[in-house]
N, C-alpha and C positions, 0 to 999 in steps of 0.2 A: 495739204488739202485732201479731202476724202475722194476716193476714186468714183467714177461713174461707169455705167455699162458702155456708154458710147466711147469713153476714153480707152477702156479695155479692148473693145472691138477694133479701134482704130490704131492700137499700138502695133508697131511694125518691129520686127527683129533687127538687131544691129550686129556689127562685127564682134562685139563682146556682149556677154550676158548683162542684163541690167535690171533694176528693181523699179516697180511702181508702187510707192507706199500708200497705204489706206490710213490706218490709225492703230495706236496701241500696239505696234510691232507687226501688224498684219501687212503682208505686201505680196505683189504678184511678180514672180521671177520669169523674165522673158529671155530665152536662150537664142543664140544665133540661128539655130534650126527652125525657130518659130514655135517651139514647145513652151507653153505657158503653165505655170503651177503656183498654187497658193502656199505660202509659208508664213510661219510665225516665229520671230526670234524672241527668246525669253531668257530670263536669268533666275536661277534658284540658288540661294546661298553663295552668291558670288560666282556661281558656275553658269557660263553661257550655254545655250542650247538652241536648236532650230527644230521646229515641228512642221513636217510637210502635211498639209491638209488635203491636197489633191490637185488633180489636173483641171485646167480651164479649157473648154467650157463645160466639162462633165459636171463640175461643181461651180455654180453661178456665184456671183458676187454676194448675193443675199445668203446663199448657203455657207459661203466661206465666212461670212461674219458671224453667223450663228455658231459655227464650230469654233471660230476664234474666241468667242465669248465664253464657251465652255472651257476652252483651254486655259484662258486667262484666269477663270475662277479656280482651276485646279492649281495653277502656278501660285496664286495667292495663298493656297493652303500648303505650298511646298511640295506639291505632287507634279511629277513629270506629265505633261499632257499627252505624251505618246501612248499613255494608258487608254486614251479614247479609242485609238485604233485596235488595241489589244481587246478591249471590251466589245468593240464592234465586230471583231473577227469571232469571238465567242458567240455573240448574238446571232451572227450569220449562220454559224454552225448549228445553233439551237433552232434557228427558223427552218432549217432543212429537216429537222427531225419530225416524226409523225406523232399523231395523237396518242398512239399506244405507248410511246416513250413516256410521256407526261402522265398518262392515265396510270401506268404501273408505278411510277413514282408516287402519285397521290395514294393509290390503293395500298401500297406497302406501308404507308404511315397510319392507316386507319387501325384502331383498336377494335376488333370485332371477334366474335366467337368463330371458331374455325368453320363451323357449318354455314354461318352467315357469310363469311368471307368467300368460300368456295361458290356459294349460290350467287353472290353478287358478281363475282368474276366470271362465272359462266354466262350471266346475263350480258355483261359487257362484251365478252368475247364474241357472243352471238349477234348482238344488236347493234353495237357501236363500232368496234375495231375494223370490221370488213368495210365499212362505209366511210369512216373518218380517217383511215390511213391512206386514202387515195390522193390527198394533197398535203403540202406542208401545213403546219399548225397555224401559221399566220395568214393563211389564204381563205379561211372559212368566214362566211357571213351568216347572219342570223337566219336568212331565207334558206341557206344550204342546210343548216342544222334542223330548221322546222320541217323541211321535206323529209329528212331522215326520221325524225320523231313521228310524224304523221303516218309514215309507213308502218311503224310499230302500232300506233293507235288504230289504224284502219283495219288491222287484222283482228281487232278485239282486245288487244292488250293495252287498254287505256291507262291503267295503274302503272304498268311497267314503263310506258312512254313517259309519263310524269316523273316517275322516279329516276329514270335515266336522264331526262332533261336536267334534273337538279344535280345529278352526279357530274354531267357535263359542264354545268355552271361552275361548280367547285373547282374542277380540273382547269378550265379556261381562266378562272380567277387567279389561280397560282401562276399561270403563264403570263397573265397581266402584270402581276406583281413583279415578275422577273423582267418586265420591260420588253418582252418579245412581241407583244401585241398592244395596240393602243386602246382598244375597247374589248369588252367581253361579249362575244357574239351570242353566248348562251344565257346572258342576263335577261330574265323575264320570259324565257323560252317556255317554261312550264305553264305560264299563264295563258299562252296562245294555243295550248292543246285542248281538245275536247275533254270535258270532265265526265267520269263515269256517272251513269244515272243509277243511283242506289235502288231505285224502284224495279228497274228491269235489266240493269247491267252490272250486277254485284259479282265481283270476282270470286267471292266466297258463296255463290249461289248453292242452295241445297234444298233437298226435298224432306218434308215432314209428313207427307201422306203415305200411308202404308200401300195404297193402291198404286200410286205412282212409283213408289220405291220397288214394288213387285215388278212392274213393267221394266224398269231400268236394270234391276239385278238379273232378271231372266235374259235380258238382251246381252248383258256382260257375259253371261255364261254361254251364249250362242253367237260368238263374233263372226265377222266376215272372213272368208278364206284368205284374204290378203293381209289381215292384221297379224302382226308378229306375235308369237307365243309369249314372249316376255312381257309385252304390253297387256295382253289378256290376263296373264297371271298377276301382274301388278294391280290391275283394276279389280280383280277378284279379292285380292288381299286387303286392299285399302279399307273397305267397309268393316273389316275384321279386327283391325289393329289401332285405328284412330291416329295414325302417324301423319305428320305433314308430308306433302308430296316430295319434298326434298329428302326426307328420311327414307322414303320408299325408293327413290331413285338411287340414292347413295348407300343403300343397305348392303352390308358386306357379310359374307358367309361367316367370318370370324365373330360376328355379333350374335349368331344364332346357336343356341344350346338345345339340341334335340333331346338330350337326356332329361332335361328339366322342362322342355317345352316352353322356352322363354327367349325373347330377344333382349339382349343386354346392350343398350346403346350408351356409349361413353359421353361424358359431359361435353366434349368437343363437338358433338353432333347435334346438340340441343340449343335452342334459342336461349333458354334460361341458364345455359351453362352448368346444368346438373344432370347426372347420369339418370337414365330411365330404364326400368325393367318392364317389358311388355309381355304379359302371359299370352300364350298362344292356345286358342281353342283347337280342338281336333281338326275342324275344317281348315284352319290356317296352316296347321302342320302339314296336311295333305297337299295343299297348294305349293308350299315351300319344298316338299320333298319331290314334287313333280318337276319343280324348277331345278332342283339339285341335280337331277339326271342330265340336264342340259348345260348348266353353267356351274356346277359344283366345283369344277377345277379352276374356276376364275375367281377373281377378287370380289366382284360385285355380283349380287343375286340376279338382278334384272338387266341383263345384256342382250341386245337384239342379235339375231342370227348373223346379220351383215356386219355388226360392229365388233371392234376389238374389245379388250377388257376395260371398256368405259361404261359409265352409267347411261341411263336413258337421258335424252336431251330435255331441256326445260319445256314444260307445257305438253310433253308427249302424251300423258294420260288425259289431260283435259281436251287435247285435240281429238283423242280417240272418243271421248264422250260426245264431242260436237258432231261426230259422224254418225251417232246413234240418234234415230228419229223416234220420237214418242208417238206411237200409233194413235193415241187418243187425241192429241193436239196437232199432229203432223208437223211439229216443230222439233229442232234439234235440242238435245241436252247440251250442257257445256255452259260457258260463261253467261251468267244471268239466270240460270235455271239450276244446273247441277255441275259442280266442278269437282276435280279430284280433291281439292282442299275442303270442299263442301261436305265430304263424307264425315269429317270431324264434327261439323256443326249438326249434321243429321243425327249422329250418334249421341251428341251432348243433349240436343233438344228432346229426342225421343226417350232417352234413358231417364232424363229428369221427369218427363211426363208419366213414365211407367213406374216411378217410385224409387229409383236408386238414390243413394245418398249422394248429395252433390259433391262432397269432398272426394269421394272415391272416383267419380267421373272426372273431376278436375285433376286429380293426381294422374289418371290414366292419359289425359290429354297433355300432360307436362306443363300445366299452367302453374306458375309460381305462386306459392302461398306466402303472403307477407309475414305471416306469424311463423317465424323460423322454428321455434320450438315445436309447434303443432305439426309443421311440415315434416320435421324429423320423426315425430311420433307416427305420423300417417305412413310414412315409407316403411318403418320397421314393423308396424302392427297390423296394417291393413291389406297385406299381400293376399291372404286367403280370400278376402272379400273381392278383391280385384280379379283373381283367378276365376272365381265363380261367376262374376259379372261378365267377363269376356266369353266364357263358354255359353252362358245363358243368352247373351246378345247374338252369338253366332247361330244358336239354335232358334232364337227368335227370327232372325233373318231368313233361315231355311223355311220356317213356317210362313213367312210373308211370301216367299218365292212360290211355295206350294199352293198358297191361297187357302189352306185348310189347317185346322189345329195349330194355330199360332201359340207357341209356347208361352205360357204367362210367366210374369216375374215371380220368382220364389220369395214370398214374403219373409221367410226366415232370414234370407240374406240382407234384406233391408234393415230389419230391426235387431237381428241376432247378434251376438258377440263373436269375437274372434276365436 
């Protein structure tokens, strides 16, 4: 007859150990000391075995029956049920591991360009690891994760918050598949976050007005006394080279050739996984040589005075732009108006309007040309035009800053041959 909770509670110890059977080989062993434990006797290939489920009342009758059922299923497959405890021990060990353990496992399986990998890892290390390593992986709720993501979003990085919420969802999904958690707390998390307003909160905000650009460039040239020299020099260089913020932050001295006045970025540093040559105008060379006197002995070009030989942190330049106030509007630059990434859009928009060939501009922006034959031709044959365009653009910006004698585009560069 099957056991009942009442019968188990009323069972008293005897001079010898005895069993109270349930069904299917499950029984409660009661020792003279009063110790009660659940056991399951089984047979696999004519070999008898006994599996200890656990102590009563720590494990209730209901729990014992559930584990007994799992054990019987394994025995039916010819598997020793003791593996349940082995797996439980593994799961317990995994439960005590932190988010960073599973994040790194996930990250190392991704197939990404080196530059994309480093950028993503830096975002994760800054925004997720410090907050999600405070508890065991199986202790987080959706509310916990939402609070962390909102803290990212509230500082103006809405796109970053959404992106990292989706990363967290993928990591927790792997933990779910491993059986360490029962539900994914990051499922649907991104949908709970505020969406960027493309009208006023564009992370690629940029200026296309010469008057507004004049104000911004002149303010960049006259930074506050508290701003680090490396940040100022990075901001000065950005409008002159059209590089993504990542490539500015991770720019190495080994990539710069002052004999040819060119930056040679390897394929591993570009999103399209193709090398890029960046001609340097004389103004850009001056900025880099000034920086060389400070960090020329280090790996990276833009290293802060307080920092070790490590790149500027994520969003450093955009945050510096946010601290600049446009005297015309009394509003800060930065997200939604002008970002460090926005300099690329400014250059693209204005150069197209001024008459430069779109293909040359796209090449300098490292945008992939789907016509591979044409792309090869462009790289090999159009360098002279790109060199001329970069110098003209730098002179054009000088003219904007001065407010007089804006250098016109040289028409022979637009229509002439190499």
